[in-house]
C-alpha positions in Angstrom: 69.1 132.8 130.9 72.4 131.4 132.0 70.8 128.0 132.4 69.6 128.1 128.8 73.1 128.9 127.5 74.6 126.2 129.7 72.2 123.6 128.3 72.7 124.7 124.7 76.5 124.5 125.2 76.2 121.0 126.7 73.9 119.8 123.8 76.4 121.2 121.2 79.3 119.4 123.0 77.4 116.2 123.1 76.5 116.5 119.4 80.1 117.2 118.4 81.3 114.2 120.4 78.6 112.0 118.8 79.7 113.1 115.3 83.4 112.5 116.0 82.6 109.0 117.5 80.4 108.1 114.5 83.2 109.1 112.1 85.8 107.2 114.1 83.7 104.0 114.3 83.0 104.3 110.6 86.7 104.5 109.7 87.4 101.5 111.9 84.7 99.5 110.1 86.1 100.4 106.8 89.7 99.5 107.7 88.9 96.2 109.5 88.3 94.1 106.3 91.3 95.5 104.6 93.5 94.7 107.7 92.4 91.1 107.6 93.4 90.7 104.0 96.7 92.6 104.5 97.9 90.6 107.5 99.1 87.5 105.6 100.9 89.5 102.9 102.8 91.5 105.6 104.2 88.3 107.2 101.9 88.3 110.1 99.5 85.3 110.6 95.8 86.0 110.8 94.3 85.0 114.2 92.5 81.7 114.1 90.2 79.9 116.5 88.0 81.1 119.3 89.1 84.0 121.6 89.9 81.4 124.3 92.2 79.5 121.9 93.9 82.7 120.9 94.6 83.6 124.6 96.0 80.0 125.1 98.2 80.4 122.0 99.4 83.8 123.3 100.2 82.3 126.7 102.2 79.5 125.2 104.1 81.8 123.0 104.9 84.1 125.9 106.0 81.2 128.1 108.3 79.8 125.4 109.8 83.2 124.9 110.5 83.4 128.6 112.2 80.0 128.6 114.8 80.9 126.0 118.2 81.7 127.3 119.4 85.3 127.0 122.6 85.5 124.8 125.6 86.2 126.9 128.2 88.8 125.7 131.6 87.5 124.6 134.0 89.2 127.2 137.6 88.1 126.6 
């Protein structure tokens, strides 16, 4: 009898997790097209190119940011 309750409990937990995951994935799919159209209006550029090109662009941007000199305080 204890095994039956354990199995039923596990099935209920798996069902609840499945429902929550389905809702979460559905909300992400609904928001994704809106995010693509909202990005240019918010001042952020939409990503372009292949993922490899995007990684290369990110690396170049990070390296250029690392090369900039840090502003020094004016201690007089």
